[in-house]
C-alpha positions in Angstrom: -3.6 1.6 26.4 -3.6 5.2 25.0 -4.2 6.0 21.4 -0.6 7.2 20.7 0.9 4.2 22.6 -1.2 1.8 20.6 -0.1 3.5 17.4 3.5 3.4 18.3 3.3 -0.3 19.1 1.6 -1.0 15.8 4.2 1.0 14.0 7.1 -0.8 15.6 5.7 -4.2 14.8 4.7 -3.1 11.3 8.1 -1.7 10.4 9.9 -4.8 11.7 7.5 -7.1 9.9 7.5 -5.2 6.7 11.3 -4.9 6.8 11.5 -8.7 7.0 8.9 -9.1 4.3 10.8 -6.7 2.0 14.0 -8.7 2.4 12.1 -11.9 1.7 10.6 -10.3 -1.4 14.0 -9.3 -2.7 15.3 -12.9 -2.1 12.3 -14.3 -3.8 12.6 -12.1 -6.8 16.3 -12.9 -7.1 15.5 -16.6 -7.1 12.8 -16.1 -9.7 15.1 -14.1 -12.0 18.0 -16.5 -11.8 16.0 -19.8 -11.9 13.1 -18.9 -14.3 14.1 -15.7 -16.1 12.4 -12.5 -17.1 9.4 -14.3 -18.5 8.3 -15.6 -15.1 9.0 -12.2 -13.5 6.9 -10.4 -16.1 4.0 -12.8 -15.8 4.2 -12.5 -12.0 3.9 -8.7 -12.2 1.2 -8.8 -14.8 -1.2 -11.3 -13.1 -0.6 -9.7 -9.7 -2.3 -6.6 -11.1 -4.9 -8.4 -13.1 -6.1 -10.2 -9.9 -5.8 -6.9 -7.9 -8.4 -5.3 -10.2 -10.7 -8.3 -9.6 -10.3 -8.0 -5.8 -11.6 -4.3 -5.8 -14.8 -5.3 -4.1 -13.1 -6.0 -0.8 -12.1 -2.4 -0.1 -15.7 -1.1 -0.3 -17.0 -3.7 2.1 -14.0 -3.4 4.4 -14.0 0.4 4.8 -17.7 0.6 5.2 -17.8 -1.9 8.1 -14.6 -0.7 9.7 -16.1 2.8 9.7 -19.0 1.3 11.8 -16.7 -0.5 14.2 -15.2 2.6 15.8 -18.2 3.6 17.9 -19.1 0.2 19.4 -15.4 -0.4 20.1 -15.2 2.8 22.0 -18.3 1.9 23.9 -17.4 -1.8 24.3 -20.7 -2.8 22.8 -20.1 -6.5 22.1 -23.6 -7.1 20.7 -23.2 -4.5 18.0 -19.7 -5.7 17.2 -21.0 -9.3 16.8 -23.8 -8.1 14.5 -21.4 -6.2 12.3 -18.8 -9.0 12.1 -21.4 -11.5 11.1 -22.5 -9.2 8.3 -18.8 -8.8 7.4 -18.4 -12.6 7.3 -21.3 -13.1 5.0 -20.2 -10.2 2.7 -16.7 -11.7 2.4 -18.0 -15.1 1.5 -20.0 -13.6 -1.3 -17.0 -11.6 -2.4 -14.9 -14.7 -2.6 -17.5 -16.5 -4.7 -18.2 -13.5 -7.0 -14.5 -12.8 -7.5 -13.8 -16.4 -8.4 -16.8 -16.6 -10.8 -15.8 -13.4 -12.6 -12.2 -14.5 -12.7 -13.2 -17.8 -14.3 -15.3 -15.9 -16.9 -12.1 -14.0 -17.9 -10.0 -17.2 -18.2 -10.6 -17.8 -21.9 -9.5 -14.3 -22.7 -6.4 -14.0 -20.4 -4.0 -14.2 -23.4 -5.3 -10.7 -24.5 -3.3 -9.2 -21.6 0.0 -10.6 -23.1 1.8 -9.1 -26.0 5.2 -9.6 -27.7 5.8 -12.8 -25.8 5.5 -16.4 -26.9 3.9 -18.7 -24.3 1.8 -21.9 -24.3 -1.9 -20.9 -23.9 -2.8 -23.7 -21.4 0.2 -22.9 -19.3 -0.8 -19.2 -19.3 -4.3 -20.1 -18.2 -3.0 -22.3 -15.4 -0.9 -19.6 -14.0 -3.8 -17.2 -14.0 -6.1 -19.8 -12.4 -3.6 -20.2 -9.5 -3.4 -16.5 -8.9 -7.2 -16.4 -8.9 -7.4 -19.2 -6.3 -4.8 -17.5 -4.1 -6.7 -14.2 -3.9 -10.2 -15.7 -3.7 -9.2 -18.0 -0.8 -7.8 -15.1 1.1 -11.3 -13.7 1.7 -12.6 -16.7 3.6 -11.1 -15.6 7.0 -9.5 -12.3 6.4 -12.6 -10.3 7.5 -11.4 -10.6 11.1 -8.4 -8.5 10.3 -10.8 -5.5 10.0 -11.7 -5.8 13.7 -8.0 -5.9 14.7 -7.3 -2.9 12.5 -10.2 -0.9 14.0 -9.1 -1.9 17.5 -5.6 -0.6 16.8 -4.1 -4.1 17.2 -2.3 -4.2 13.8 0.8 -5.6 15.5 -0.9 -9.0 15.7 -1.4 -9.1 12.0 2.2 -7.9 11.4 3.7 -10.5 13.7 1.7 -13.3 12.1 2.6 -12.2 8.6 6.3 -12.1 9.4 6.7 -15.6 10.8 4.5 -17.3 8.2 6.2 -15.5 5.3 9.6 -16.4 6.5 8.7 -20.1 6.6 7.1 -20.2 3.1 9.7 -18.0 1.4 12.4 -20.4 2.5 10.4 -23.3 1.2 9.6 -21.5 -2.1 13.3 -20.7 -2.8 14.3 -24.2 -2.0 11.7 -25.7 -4.3 12.6 -23.1 -7.1 16.3 -24.0 -6.9 15.5 -27.8 -6.9 12.6 -28.0 -9.4 12.7 -24.7 -11.4 9.0 -25.0 -11.6 6.8 -21.9 -11.5 3.6 -23.8 -10.8 5.1 -25.3 -7.6 6.0 -21.8 -6.5 2.5 -20.5 -7.1 1.0 -23.4 -5.1 3.2 -22.6 -2.1 2.0 -18.9 -2.4 -1.6 -20.2 -2.1 -0.7 -22.2 1.0 1.0 -19.2 2.5 -2.0 -16.9 2.0 -4.4 -19.5 3.6 -2.0 -20.1 6.5 -1.7 -16.4 7.3 -5.4 -15.8 7.4 -6.1 -19.0 9.4 -3.6 -18.0 12.1 -5.0 -14.4 12.3 -8.5 -15.8 12.5 -7.6 -18.1 15.5 -5.9 -15.2 17.3 -9.0 -12.9 16.7 -11.3 -15.6 18.0 -9.3 -15.9 21.2 -9.2 -12.1 21.8 -12.8 -11.5 20.9 -15.0 -14.3 22.2 -18.2 -12.5 21.1 -17.3 -13.3 17.4 -19.0 -16.7 18.0 -22.3 -15.1 18.8 -25.0 -15.3 16.1 -26.2 -11.7 16.3 -27.8 -9.9 13.3 -28.2 -6.3 12.4 -31.6 -4.8 12.0 -32.9 -4.2 8.4 -32.5 -0.5 8.7 -28.9 -0.8 9.9 -28.1 -3.3 7.1 -29.5 -0.9 4.5 -27.3 1.9 5.9 -24.1 -0.2 5.8 -25.0 -1.6 2.4 -25.5 2.0 1.1 -22.1 3.0 2.3 -20.6 -0.1 0.7 -22.2 0.9 -2.6 -20.4 4.3 -2.6 -17.1 2.8 -1.3 -17.2 0.2 -3.9 -16.8 2.9 -6.5 -14.0 4.5 -4.5 -12.3 1.1 -4.3 -12.7 0.7 -8.1 -11.0 4.1 -8.5 -8.1 3.1 -6.3 -7.5 -0.1 -8.2 -7.7 1.6 -11.6 -5.2 4.2 -10.4 -2.8 1.8 -8.7 -3.3 -1.6 -10.3 -3.5 -1.0 -14.0 0.0 0.2 -14.9 1.4 -3.3 -15.5 -1.7 -4.2 -17.6 -1.3 -1.2 -19.8 2.4 -1.7 -20.1 1.9 -5.3 -21.1 -0.7 -4.6 -23.7 0.7 -1.3 -25.1 4.5 -1.7 -24.7 5.1 -5.4 -24.3 4.8 -8.0 -21.6 8.6 -8.4 -21.1 8.9 -4.7 -20.2 6.7 -5.5 -17.2 9.6 -7.6 -15.9 11.9 -4.6 -15.9 9.3 -2.2 -14.5 8.3 -4.6 -11.8 11.9 -4.7 -10.5 11.7 -1.0 -9.8 8.2 -1.3 -8.3 9.4 -4.1 -6.1 11.9 -1.7 -4.6 9.3 1.0 -4.3 6.7 -1.4 -2.9 9.2 -2.5 -0.3 9.6 1.1 0.9 5.8 1.7 0.5 5.2 -1.3 2.7 7.4 0.1 5.4 6.0 3.6 5.3 2.4 2.5 5.0 2.8 1.0 8.5 2.5 4.5 9.9 -0.9 4.8 8.1 -2.0 1.3 9.3 -0.8 2.0 12.9 -2.9 5.2 13.2 -6.0 4.4 11.2 -8.0 3.2 14.2 -6.9 6.3 16.1 -8.0 8.6 13.3 -11.5 7.0 13.4 -11.7 7.5 17.1 -10.4 11.0 16.9 -12.9 12.1 14.3 -15.7 10.5 16.2 -15.0 13.0 19.0 -16.0 16.0 16.7 -13.2 18.5 17.6 -12.7 19.8 14.0 -9.9 22.4 14.8 -7.9 19.7 16.6 -8.6 17.2 13.8 -7.2 19.7 11.2 -4.0 20.2 13.3 -3.6 16.4 13.6 -4.0 16.1 9.8 -1.1 18.5 9.3 1.0 16.8 11.9 0.4 13.3 10.5 1.1 14.5 7.0 4.4 16.0 8.0 5.4 13.0 10.1 4.5 10.8 7.1 6.5 13.1 4.7 9.8 13.1 6.7 10.8 9.4 6.1 9.1 9.4 2.7 11.2 12.2 1.2 14.4 10.4 2.4 13.2 7.2 0.9 12.1 8.8 -2.4 15.4 10.6 -3.0 17.3 7.4 -2.0 15.3 5.3 -4.4 15.8 7.8 -7.2 19.6 7.7 -7.0 20.3 4.2 -5.8 17.7 2.1 -7.6 19.4 1.8 -11.0 22.8 0.5 -9.7 21.0 -1.7 -7.2 18.9 -3.3 -9.9 21.8 -3.7 -12.3 23.8 -5.4 -9.5 21.0 -7.7 -8.4 19.3 -8.6 -11.7 21.4 -7.3 -14.6 21.6 -4.5 -17.1 18.6 -5.7 -19.2 16.3 -4.8 -16.2 17.2 -1.1 -16.2 14.8 1.7 -17.1 15.6 5.3 -18.3 15.9 7.9 -15.5 12.8 9.9 -16.6 10.7 6.8 -16.0 12.4 6.3 -12.6 11.7 9.9 -11.8 7.9 9.6 -12.4 7.8 6.3 -10.5 9.4 8.0 -7.5 7.1 11.0 -7.8 4.0 8.8 -7.8 5.5 7.0 -4.8 5.9 10.3 -2.9 2.4 11.5 -3.6 0.8 8.1 -2.9 2.4 8.0 0.6 1.9 11.6 1.8 -1.8 11.6 0.7 -2.6 8.8 3.2 -3.5 10.8 6.3 -5.9 13.0 4.2 -7.4 9.9 2.5 -7.7 8.2 5.9 -9.7 11.1 7.3 -12.0 11.3 4.2 -12.5 7.5 4.5 -13.8 7.7 8.0 -15.7 11.0 7.7 -18.9 9.4 6.4 -18.7 11.4 3.1 -19.1 8.3 1.0 -21.4 9.6 -1.6 -19.4 12.7 -2.3 -16.2 10.7 -2.4 -17.7 8.5 -5.1 -17.8 11.4 -7.6 -14.1 12.2 -7.0 -13.2 8.6 -7.6 -15.1 8.4 -10.9 -13.4 11.6 -12.2 -10.0 10.2 -11.2 -10.8 6.9 -13.1 -11.6 8.8 -16.3 -8.5 11.0 -16.1 -6.2 8.0 -15.3 -7.4 5.9 -18.3 -7.6 8.7 -20.7 -4.2 10.3 -20.0 -2.4 6.9 -19.6 -3.7 5.6 -22.9 -3.2 8.8 -24.9 0.3 9.5 -23.5 1.2 5.8 -23.4 0.8 5.6 -27.2 3.1 8.6 -27.5 5.7 8.0 -24.7 5.3 4.4 -23.7 5.8 3.6 -20.0 6.5 7.2 -19.1 3.2 8.3 -20.5 1.3 5.6 -18.7 2.8 6.5 -15.4 2.2 10.2 -16.0 -1.5 9.4 -16.2 -1.2 7.9 -12.7 0.5 11.1 -11.5 -2.3 13.3 -12.8 -4.9 11.1 -11.2 -3.3 11.1 -7.8 -2.9 14.9 -7.9 -6.4 15.7 -9.0 -8.0 13.2 -6.5 -5.9 14.5 -3.6 -6.9 18.1 -4.4 -10.6 17.2 -4.6 -10.5 15.1 -1.4 -8.8 17.9 0.4 -11.5 20.4 -0.6 -14.2 17.8 0.3 -12.8 17.3 3.8 -12.1 20.9 4.6 -15.2 22.5 3.1 -17.9 19.9 3.8 -16.7 18.2 7.0 -14.3 20.4 8.9 -15.6 23.7 7.6 -12.2 25.3 7.9 -9.7 27.1 5.7 -7.3 24.7 3.8 -4.5 27.1 2.9 -2.1 26.0 5.7 -2.5 22.3 4.8 -2.1 23.0 1.0 1.1 25.1 1.5 2.6 22.3 3.6 1.9 19.6 0.9 3.2 21.8 -2.0 6.3 22.8 -0.1 7.0 19.1 0.7 6.6 17.9 -2.9 8.6 20.8 -4.3 11.5 20.3 -1.9 11.5 16.6 -2.6 11.8 17.2 -6.4 14.6 19.7 -5.7 16.5 17.1 -3.6 16.0 14.4 -6.3 17.5 16.6 -9.0 20.3 17.9 -6.9 21.3 14.5 -5.6 21.3 12.9 -9.0 23.5 15.8 -10.3 26.0 15.4 -7.5 26.0 11.6 -7.7 26.7 11.7 -11.4 29.9 13.7 -10.7 31.3 11.0 -8.3 34.1 9.0 -9.9 32.8 5.6 -8.8 32.4 2.7 -11.2 32.0 -0.2 -8.8 28.3 -1.0 -8.3 28.6 -1.8 -4.6 30.4 1.5 -3.9 27.9 3.4 -6.1 25.0 2.1 -3.9 26.9 3.1 -0.7 28.1 6.5 -1.9 25.0 7.5 -3.8 22.9 6.6 -0.8 25.0 8.6 1.7 25.2 11.6 -0.7 21.5 11.7 -1.5 20.4 11.2 2.1 22.8 13.9 3.3 21.6 16.4 0.8 18.0 15.6 1.5 18.4 15.9 5.3 20.1 19.3 5.1 17.6 20.8 2.6 14.6 19.6 4.6 16.1 20.9 7.8 16.6 24.4 6.2 13.1 24.5 4.7 11.1 23.1 7.6 13.0 23.9 10.8 10.7 26.7 11.9 7.4 24.9 11.0 5.1 23.9 13.9 4.7 20.5 12.4 8.5 20.0 12.6 8.6 21.0 16.2 5.8 18.6 17.0 7.6 15.8 15.2 10.7 16.4 17.3 8.5 16.2 20.5 7.1 12.9 19.4 10.6 11.5 18.7 11.9 12.7 22.1 8.9 11.3 23.8 9.2 7.9 22.1 13.0 7.7 22.9 12.2 8.6 26.5 9.5 5.8 26.7 12.0 3.2 25.3 14.7 4.3 27.7 12.2 4.1 30.6 11.2 0.6 29.6 14.8 -0.5 29.2 15.5 0.6 32.8 12.3 -1.3 34.0 13.4 -4.4 32.2 16.9 -4.2 33.6 15.6 -3.9 37.2 
């Protein structure tokens, strides 16, 4: 199967799976809000990020070994693949143990993350412990997903996730309605995580029989992989500090209950992120194979094309979220969960930058520039914490999120220079202009759409969601078409869409016959 066809198959399965997962998340959050209240929602958002910080080690190991899987997959070298996967298995078991141990050491101090909220200490620690068990247990089998990712078979992961999540979400909602017990809900989440990884593990074993072979890497190769892990570990730490500390800072500096309101918006943003990130997941394996071929001019062209293709649905989603999120959250959860529009604006801006940077970051991640990337990560960490804390004291949630914006912008600029100057050895002006034009036009659409929507004489929340959505998407579509219609990336995107529609039409005729 060709690289583009594999990517499109992964994308389709990913979008369907993530769409179902997002609907399940909304249903689950609705059940939490209306059975247990804002306290449970706030604790859920807080401990999700506390545990995410603890799980940072996985990304370093995962990226380093996935980077080494591309060449043996291309050459069908089963011996080398077996060697790498056995190293992967050992690394993940140590990660699970280390994460659980560190998490348990933090257990006596978990109350320090909570402020302006009365809660029994033992109950708080039990909740934290269950979150810890869920994440630590996920590492026991999930290393096999790396091979499926590198082999561009993400559709297997998406399919398994979808069916298992449907089953356990229905069970969780039923138990919440009947028992109104948060602990039972968390236990079911643990069972869901273990089930997903077990099913994926079984499917990987069937597809790759060589995983049962007891091959080992040579000492020199292990040292090389471990050296890459060391640098990627720091990059992983940076990503977690940038993306997984906002709730912690909000809880400690503003108040834990405010996490509940903020997490309702992030749930909506994360739902769209999950859908759009499927484009990144679907093409990651292809990016690794592409860069292994060494055609730098074509690689730079692919980067611009991927960035624009990623941007197109993202700008529509960003403007839609900005205008529709507040009436949607007010309808679903209540007025007490609303946030001021400046905070919503910065949330959406971070969402936009986070998504459109992915093609660039994916290329840097498989370029082998691990040591240089480490320094960018460290600088980003320092900026994020410094600006978030300083501005958080002054402006609360808005200041904390502004720190995240600054970090994303600085890191993206530095990674772009690293890739173009030290790997591709090409000029970066065309790529930079494309990104700046995209972000600027999105901000313009957000402000224009919000201004027009505020003039619409609609008070019913259902109608607000419908009319605001139609108005904002219409404005965005027209503005983007006017700005980008002559861009070569736009013309390429149109060719991809036409080609994809032609493939689907051809398959439909084949199935009918």
